[in-house]
N, C-alpha and C positions, 0 to 999 in steps of 0.2 A: 504493500499499501504506500510507502516512503515512497520507495522508487517511481512510483507510478503520480505519486503525488509531485515529484520532482519533476516528472516529464512534461506535465500540463504546464510547467512555467517554462518551459523551452521551446523556442520559434524553429529551431533546428528540424524537425518534422515536418513542417508546413515548405521550409525553404527546398528541404530534399525532395518532396512529393511532388511540388510544384515543378522543382525544376527540371527531372523525367518526364512530365509530362511535357512541361516546354519543347524540349529535346523530342520527344515524340513527332509533334504537332509540324515543328521546323522541318525534317526529315519529310516529313507527308505533305505539306503544303509545296516545299522546294519540287519533290518528283509530280505533283498533281500540277503542277504552274508548266512545268517541264512539257508535260504532254499535252496539254489544254493549249499552251501559245504554240507548240511544233504543229497539231489538227489545224490550228485557226488560218498559221500562213501556209500550211500546204494546200486550206480549200481559198485562201485569196488569192495567192501565185500561182500560176502556170508551172515555174520554174523557181520554185523556193530555196533561197541557201540561208546559209548559218547565219549570215551578219541578220537577216529576217528576221529568224528565231529569236535572235540574244536581243534586238531591240524590242520585239513582241515583250520578252520576258523582262527586259530592264524596265521599262516603260511600267510594267505591270508593277514590279516593285517600286516604282517611284510613287506611282498613286499610292500605292498601301502604306509605304513608310512615311508618305507624308502626314496622312489622314490618321494614322497611329500616334501622329508626334504633334499632332495640330489640335486634335480633338478633346484630350485629357488636361488641354492646360488650367479651364476651369476649374472643373469637376475636381482636378488633382490640389487647388489650391484650399477650395473649399475643406478638403478633408484631412488636409495638415490642420488647418486652423481648427479642426474639429479633434485631430490626435493633441495639438499643445493643449486645448481643454481640458484633458486628461483622458480622453477615447479612444487611447494606443491602441487598440483593436480595430477600430472602424477603417483607418488606410489601409491596414491589411485583408480585413474581410471583405469589402466592397470590391473591390481589385479582381478579388477571387472568383466575384461572380460574372464580371465583364468577361474573365479568362472564360470561364465555365461555358457561357452561349458563343463566343466567337470558334471556341475546340468545334461543340456542337454544330456549327455551320458547316465546317469544311467537312461533318461529316454527310451531311446531307449534302453536298456537294460532290464528294465518293458516290452515293449510296442510290441519289436521286438523281444525277444527272444533270447535276444543276450547269448554269452559267458558271466562269471562274468568278467572274465580278459580282457574284453573290459574297461573294470574299469583304469587299467593301462595307456592305451591312453588317457583317459582323465584327469587323473592327472599328466599327463606329460606338457601336455597342460597348464593347470592350474599352475605346478610350470615354466613352460617357461615364464610365466608373472608373476614373482616375489612370486605368492600364499600371503598365509595368513602373511610372513614374512615381504615383501614390504609392504601390505596394512595396518598392525596394527604399524608398524614403521611409516608408511607415518602420519596414526591418530597421534600418539600419538609426531610424532616430530612437529605437527601440534598444538597440544596443547602445549606443552610447548614453541610452540612461541608467543602464545595469552595469556601466563599467569606469572605472575611474582612467583620469587624463593619461599618467602613464603607462596602461593595457589597452589604451583604445585603440590605438593600430592593428594590434595583436589579435583584438575582440573581434573587429571591424573584416580582417585577413581572414579568420576563421571563419566566418560567416561566408566570405568568397569562395573560400575552399568546398567546403561543403555543397554551395550553390556549381561549384566547377567537378567537383566528384560526381554530382546528381548528373550534370550536365552528359560527362564521359560516359557513366555508365548508360543514360539513354541514349546517347548518339552512338555508340558500339552497336545497339540489338537494333537500332529503328531500322537500320537499310533494311535486315534480315527480316522484321517483323514486317515491314511494307509490303513484301512480294510474298508472303503469304496470302492465301485466299483460294476459295473451292468455287463450284461452280455457282452456291447459293450467295458468295461475297465479292466483293469485285476487289482488286489489289489496293491494299492501304484503309480498308478497312478496320482490320484488327487493331492496325496502329493505333487510329484515331480514336479509337472507343476505348480503348487503353490510357489514352490520353483525358479522355473525358471523364474517367472513371475517376483516374487519380486528382484532377483536378476537385470532382466531389466531396472524396475524402478531405480535403486540404480544406474545404469550405465548412465540412461538417467539424473536422477537429476544432478549427480556428475557431468557430463560433461558438461550439458547446463544451469544450473539452478544455482548451489552453484558459490560462491564468497570467496575469501579469505579475511577473517576478518583483523581488524589492529593488527601489529603484539607491542608486548608487549615489553616496555625496560626494562629488567631485573636488579635486581641490580647486579648482575654477569657483565653484559655487560657494566655498567654505571663502577663498578669498572676498568674495562680493560683500560678505557682513562684514568685512572688514576697510569695504572703501577701496582698494586695491583696485579694482574692474573697472571703476571710472573714472580713475587715472588712467588708466593704460587705452581709456576707449577711443582716440582718434587714432591711434598705433594701430589697434587690431581694426578699425575700419577698412585702411588701407589693407593690410595684410587680408584682409576677406574680399577687396577688390582684384588683388594680384591673383589669390587663389582661384575665384570664380574665373578670370580670363586665361590663365594657367588650364585649369579644369576644361575649358568650354573649347579651348584653341586643339586640346585632347583628344576630346570626345570628337570633335570634328575630323580629325586625323582617322582617329579608327573607327565612329561610326561611317562615314563615307569609303573607305577601305573596306570595310567588312560586308558594305550592303551590295557592292560592283563585285567582292569575291564572289557571292554565292551565285551571280549569274556566270563570271569567268570560270566556274566548276563546269558548269555545263557547254563549256564551249570547248572547240576542238583545239588544239590536241590534248585537251583533258578527256572531255566528252565521260564524265563520272555516269557510273548507275548507281541504284539507290541506296548498296549495303559499300560503296566507295565514298556519296556522300555523308553515309552515315560515320564512316571510319575519318573521314576528313572534321568534322562536327567535333568527334571525338579528340581530335588532334587540337582542336582550337581549346576545349575544356582541360585538356592536359593543362595549360599555360594555367589555369589555377593553381593545381599541386605544387609546380615550381615556383611560382610566385609566393604560395604561402611559406615553403619550404624557406625563400630567399631572405622573405622576413624576420623568420624565427633565427635565420644565423646572421642577418646583415644587421640586425635593429640594436644588436650588441652594442657593435664599434661605431656604427652611423647614425645620423639625425634622418627623421623623416622626411625632411627637405633633399637629404641624398637619395635615399630610399625613393622618391618619385622619379629624380635626374636618372636615377640608373634604369629605372623601369622605362621612363621614354626612350633613351638611347638603345633600350634593347626591340623596345617595337620599329623604332625607326631605321632599324638594319634589317630586322627579318621583314616589312614590308617594304623595303628598298629590293631588297633579293625579292622579291614574289613580283616583281616588276618584269622580271626576265623568265619566271619558271613556264618550262616546255613538258615538263614530262611529271607524272604525279612523284617519284621520288624525290624531285626539285621540290615539290611542294612543302614536305614533311620537312625538308632541310631550313625551309625557309621559315617553317612554324615553330622550328626548334632554337632560332636566333633570336623569337620572341617570348623566350621561355620566362623573362620577367615584366611582362608587359602589362598584367594586372595588379602591379601593385601601387602604380598612381593613385588609382582611382580612390581606393579605399583609404590610402593615407590621405590625399587631400580631405575627405568628409572626416577622417578626422582630425586635421590642423584647423578645419575650419569649424568644429563642434568645440574646440578649447579657444577658442575667439570669441563664444555667445554664453549668455548662462541658458540654464537646462530647460526651462519655458518656453526657448526657442529653439530647440534642434528640429523640431517636426518641421517651421516655416523655412530655416536657414536652409536645410536640405533641400527641401521640394524646391525652394528657388533656386538651387543649383540645377535640379533634373531639370527642371522646367526652362532654365539657361541652355540647357543639351536639347529641348525638344525644340525652342527657338530657333535655333542655329539651325538643326535638321532641315527646318523649313526652306533654309537656304544650300545647304550642300548637297541634300538627296537631289534637287531637279539639275546643281550643276553638276556632282560627280556623276549621275547619270548621262546628260548631254554631252561631258568632257568624255566618256567610255566611249558614248557611239561614233562619237568626231575621230574618235582616237583608233577604229578598230581593224584599222584596213593596213594601219602603218605601226603602231605601237599600242596594243591592247594593254598592256602594263601599264600606262604612261599615269591612270592616276594613282598606283600606288606608289611611284615616286613622288606624285604631287602630296600622300599623306606624310611620306617622310620627312619631304620639307617641312609641312607643319608642325608636325612632333617635333621639328630641332628647334622653331619657333616658340611652341610651347615651354621650354623649358627656361626662358628667359623670367617669364612673370616669378616663378617659381624658385630660383635662382636668385632672385630679389629679397622673395620672403626669408632666403636662409641667409644673405648679410644682413638685411634687417634684426631678425634674432639672435645674429653674433655680435651684433652692435650695444645690443641691449644688455646682454649677458656680460657683455664688457664693465657693467655701470651695478653700482648697491643703493638702494634706495636707502636713505638716510632717514629714520623714522623722524616725525618735529617731537618738539614737546607737549 
C-alpha cells in the first residue's frame, strides 16, 4: 500500500505511457501520409516524380505543423494560469483529452478510408486542449515545484530520460506493429489502436489516481523572504530575455530540421520502410539517454551554461553532417554526433525557473513554449519552401541552415554565463 501511495505521487507513469503512445502515432502518421500522398500524386500526374511526392508530403506537414502550433496558444495560456492558481493537474489532464481525440481521428482515417485532410480536424481539437505546449510545460512546472534549485537540472533531465526511453521503446516496435494486419484489419490499425488505448490509460491515471506530491521549498523562495530576490530583479529579467532568445533560436534550428527530416527519410536514396522509420525514430530517442548520462557526469565539473553550449555544439555538428547523408548508415552516424543535443532545453528551463518565484513557474515555462509555437509559425513554412526549392541541387541545405542557427543560439546563453561569473565575483555586504 505504501508503494502504491508513493506511485500515485509520481508523474513518470504518465510521461512513459504517453510517449510510447506518441511514438506509435508518429510512425503510423508518417506511413499513412506517405501512402496517401503517393496515391494522390499518382492520380494527378500522368508521370509522377519523386519530387512531386516530396512536395505533397512536405505541404501536408507544413499545414499540419502550423495548425498544431498556432491553435494551442490561447488555451495553453489559460491552462497555465489555472495551474499557477494551484490546480497543477489541469494543464496535464486536459491536453491528454486532445491527444486521445486526435489519435482516434487517425484510426478512423485508416479504418474508414477518410481523406488524410481529416487529420487537420484532429489536430485542431488537440490544439484547443492545449497540446504538447500545455502538457509539457505542466509537467516541467510540477518538477520545478518538487525539486530544489541545486538538483533541478538533473530532475528535469530525469523526466526527459523517461520521455526518451519511452520513445525509444515505442519507436523500435512501432514499425513492426504497423505492418501487422489481417483480412479484417488494415495496415496500421493495430498500431494506432494501441496508441489510443495507452492515451486512455494515461488520462484515467492522471485524473483519478495521480496525487500532487509535496512541494519543495527552494533556496530562491527562501531568499524571497529575505528580500534578496527584489535586489536581483533587473539582473534576472535580463537573464530571462537572454535565455528566451537562446531557447528560441535553438528550437528554430531543431524544430525546423526535424520537421524536414520526416520527409527527407522518405526520399531516395533512403526511401525508408515502416520498420526503418521506427528504427530511425528510435535513434532520435536514444539521444535522451546519452544526454541524461552527459548531464549526470558533466554537471559535477561544469556549470549549467557550459552544459547548454556542449549540447548545442553537439547538435550543430550532427545536423551539419545530416546535410550530406546519402545512405542509412550515414544517417546513424549523423545521429551519433547529436548525442548531447537534448541537454540544452531542460537546462534552459531549469535556469529560467531559478530566475522567478514558485508561483510563476507555470506561466514562465508556458511563455517559453508559446514563444516556440509562435516562432514555428515562421520557420515551418520557411523551412518547407527552402527544402522544396533546393530539392534538385542540395536537399540537405536546410540542415546546414539549422547548424548555423544553432551556433548563433550559443551567443545569448554565453552572455548569461559571463554575467553569472561577474555576479559570483562579488560578495553581498549586509547593511546595519
